[in-house]
N, C-alpha and C positions, 0 to 999 in steps of 0.2 A: 128319363135322363134330363139333366139340365141343359139349357141352350148354350152352345159354345160358338160363341162367334168364331288345233287349228282354231281357235275358239271364236266362232263368229257370233257375237252377242247381238243378234238382231231381235226384233220383236215378233217375228213370224215363226211358224213351226219349222223345225229342222229335221233332217233325215233321221230315221230311227237309229242309225248307227251312232249318232251323236250321243245317245244315252246308252251306255254299254250294259251288257249283262253283268250281274254281280260276279266277283271273282270266285266266291265260294258257291257251291251248288247244294249245300246241305247245312242243316241247323247245328250240327255237332261240332261247335267250336267254342273255346273258352271265352268267357265274357266277364266284365267287371261285376262287382257285387251289388251295384246300384239297383238293378232290376229285382234281384232277390230281396233287397231291403224294401223296395217299393211294394212288392207283393206281400211281404210280411206286415208292413204297416197298413196296407189295404185290408188284410185279414183282420188286424186288430180293430179297425174301424167297424167291422162287422162282428165283433166280440169273439173272434177266433184267436186264442192265445198263440204266441210266437212258437212255443214248443210243439204245438200241434201242427202248425203249417211247416215247420222245419224238421219234423220227424223223419228220420231215415236219410237226412242229407249230411250229417256230421257237422253242420254249421250251427252257430249260435247267433242271436241277434246282435250282441256287441261286436262279434267278428265282422258282421256285414257293414259296420260303420267304417271299416278300414278301406279307403279308396284304392289301395294297392292290391287288395285281395282279388285273386282270380277265381271265378266260380266255373266249375265244369257244367256244360249244358245239361247233363243228366241230373245234376243237383237242382238246377232251376226247374227242370221238368218234374222232379219229385215235389217241389214246392207247389207247382201248378196242380198236380194230382191231389195233393193234400187240401189245397184250397177248394178245388171243385167238389171233392167229397164232403168237405165241411159245410159248404154253402150250396146245396143242391136246389134250394128253392128261391134263390135270389135271381130275379129276372135280369137279363142283359149283363150277367156277371162279367163276361169278357170285355164287353163294351165299356163298362164302368171301370174295370181295371186299367184299360187303355188310357183313360183320362189322367192317370197318374204320371204318364210319360211325357213330361214337358221337355222342351229343347235343352234346358239346363241339365237334364238327367244324362245326356249323351256326351257330356264333357267336351273334350277338344273336337270331337266329330261334330257336335252341335254348333260350335263356333265356326268350324269350316263351312258348314251348311249356310249359316247366317251370313258369312262373308262373301259367298259366291255371287257373281254378277246377276245371274238369272235363275229361275226355277230349274231350267234344264241343267245348268252348271251344278246347282245344288244336288239334283238327283244323281248326276254323274259322280259327284264326290261321295254321296251316301252309298252308292252301289260299289264304288271302288274300295271303300273301307267298311263294307257291311259287317265284317268280323268285329268291328268296334261298337256294333249295335247290340240289341237284345232280341233280334228277330228270330222267329222260328219259321214263319212263312218266308219263302224266298221271292222277293219282288222282281218282276221283269216288266220293262216298259216296251210297248209295241204300238205301232200304228195299224189301224184297221179301217181302210177307206179314209174318211175325214174325221175319224175318232182317234183319241189317244187312250190306250188301255194300260192301266197299271194292274198287272195280274199278280195274285198272291198264290204261289205254288205251295200247297200244304200236303202234297201227296206222301211225303216221307214222315210226317208227324204221326205219332201213335194215335189210334182212333179214339181212345178214351179222353184225350185232351185236345183233339183237333179243333172241335167247334169253339172251345174257349180261346185257343191261340189265334184262330182266324179272326175272331171278333176283337181280341185284344190288339193284334197287330194292325188291323184296319183302323180301329179307334185311335191308336197311337199315331199312325201316319196322319190322320185327319187333324188330330190335336196339334201336331207340329205345324201343319200348314196354316191352321187358323191363327196360331201364335205368330207365325212368321210374316203373314201378309195382311195388310189392312183391308183389302177388298174381299168380298165373298169368293169362295172357291168354286170354279165353274164345273161342278159335278153334274153330268148329264144323266147318269143312272148308275146304280150299284147292283151287281148280280152276285148272289152269295149261295153257296152250297148248304148253308145252315137251314135248319127247319124254321118254320114261321115263328116269329117272335111275338110276345103278348102285347107289347106297347109300341106298335109301329108308328104311331103319331109322334111320340117322343123321338124316335130314330129319324123320322122325316124332318123334324125341327133341327136336329143335331147336324145331319148331313146335307140338308137342303133338298133331299129327295128321299122318298120311301124306298128302301132296298127291296129287290125282288128275291124271294127266298126259294130254296129248293132247285137252284140252277146248277148246271153241270160244272161251272167254274166260279172262282172268286175273283171278281174284277171290278175296278173303279173306272168308269168311263168319263173322260174329261174332254173339254174343248182343247184341240192341239195348240191353239194360240197361248194357252196357259204356260207352255214351256218357255216362251219368250218373255214372260213377265219379269221385270227387274225386281230384285230383292232390295228392300229399303236400306239395309245396313251393309251393302256390298263394299268390300275393301280389298284390293288386289294384294297389298302387302300383308294384311292380316291373313288372307286366305293362304298365301304361300307359306307363312309361318305355321299356320295350323296344319296344313297338309304335311309339312316336314315332321311335325310332332306326331301326326297320325301314323306316318310311316315308321317312325322310331318306336312308337308304342306297339304297333303291329309286329314289327320285327322282334321286339322283346318278348312278346307272347309266343310267337312262333318258335323262337329259340328254345323255349321250354318243351317243345313237342319232340319226342324222342326220335322216331324214324325219319321224319322230315328233316331234322337237324343233321342226321347222318348223310342224307342225300345232299343237303346244302353244303356240308363240309367238302364232299367230293367235288362239287361244282366250283367251289372257291379255290381249288387247287389249280396247278398250271393247265391252261386250256380246258378247264373244267366245264365252262359253259358250252363247249363244243361237243361234250359227251351226250350220247343218246341214252334212252332208257336201258337198252341192253348193256351198254358200256358201264353205266352206274350200277346196275344190278350185279354184273360180274365182279366189280370192285367190292361190293358189299356181300359177296358170296351167297347170292340168292338169284331168283329168276325174275324176269321182267313182270311176270304175272303176279308174283308175290309182292314185288315192289309196288305195283299198282294197287293191289288190295290193301296193303298196309298204309299207304298214303291216303287212300280213300277213307279208311277207318279213322284217320286223324283229321278228316275234313278238308283235305287238300289234294293236289295232283302233281304229277311230274312237271307238267307245263307250268303250273302255278309257282312251284318252287324255283324252276329255272327263270321265270319272269322276275321273281323276287331278287334272285342273285344278280341277274342282268341289270335290273333297275338300280340296285345298290352300287354295283360297279360303275354303271354309267354316270350316276350322280357324283361319285367320287372323282371320276376322270374329268367331268365337266367342271367341277369345283376347282380342280387342279389347274385347268386351263392350258395344259401343255399339248394336248392332242386336238386335232380337228374332228368334226362330226364324222367324216368319212373314216378316219383312223379308228375312232371309238367303235363304229359299226363293225369294222373288220375284226377288231379284238374281241367283240362280243359274239362273233360267229355269223353275222349277217352278210348276205351276198351283196347287198347294196344299201346305201345310206337311207333310201326312201323307206325301206322296211323297218329300219331302226327308228327313224323319226316317227313313223306311224305307231310303233310299239311304245315308244317313250311317251307320246301323247296319251295313249291309252292308260299307261301306268300313273302318270302325274298330272294329266290335264293340260299340259303345255308342251311346247317344242323344245328340243335340246338347246337351240340358240337362245330362246327366251329364258330358259332356266339358267344358262351360263351368264347371260347379261344381268339377270336379277341377282345372281350370286356375286357377280363382279361389283355391282352397285352396293350390295351389303358389305363387301369387304372395304 
């Protein structure tokens, strides 16, 4: 492979809670057509025609040029299957595919990442809006002693394409980091469940360390101080604008999801955010167990939908400026303002008062 070079913004490592878990816990969410287009073009560079790599997806290459096209995750999975079957002898196929995923491929999410003050803030943004990415592996950030672990959870990925997608997602993450930061990435080691690769020297040059293969987990181990590294193009106003667009884009995609929309509609009714799962299930003439199963099949959960509704209502009330934070907390069903403030920071990366002040300045 070719060589590739409450928000406390300090420069030291922060508590693990400062980098939240991703909102989604599964890869089965709709995504833009960019990834499918990148994989199709990558296949073309290896003499695999577009009709071969898109077979069984119902997609055509001209359609993938439409930036507003939404691609089902299973359609992209079929593209990956076709690609892996067409190129069984290409070494490091997944790693090479990951090189196609530049920051610009992620659209407004990429700009939000670039505009974040530090690596830690950028990671939090990426995990908050993971549904705007092309990930199949679910990333989680953990501290283990004096090490920072970025774990890639691939347990739910079908076995026939798991190795490719682990390699692709790992390579894509590293590609973004290299593009984003001028200094070398402080990778201490990489442990992968993949079988031994044929050209480990090239991989060592690419990552800065030679990965260990055949391990029980897929993890990148970094120096924890990396979280505090400032990003060179940080801009608070641009970040706020990009996050607002990320939320709007995500809401638009989720609105097209059938059962989750029905749950959301119930929560948008009078005192809807106070309804529990049993209450909503009864209103939809089903059981809580069925509700949970259907939401899970759509890549979401009851709590995630409720958080989406609460976040949208909270932002609307804060923009209006007529209610205090305490009043908004009560209207959203929180027993105390502190719980609402903590939740709002998790949703948006800022506090309700900071959000209100910024919106007031915009007006």
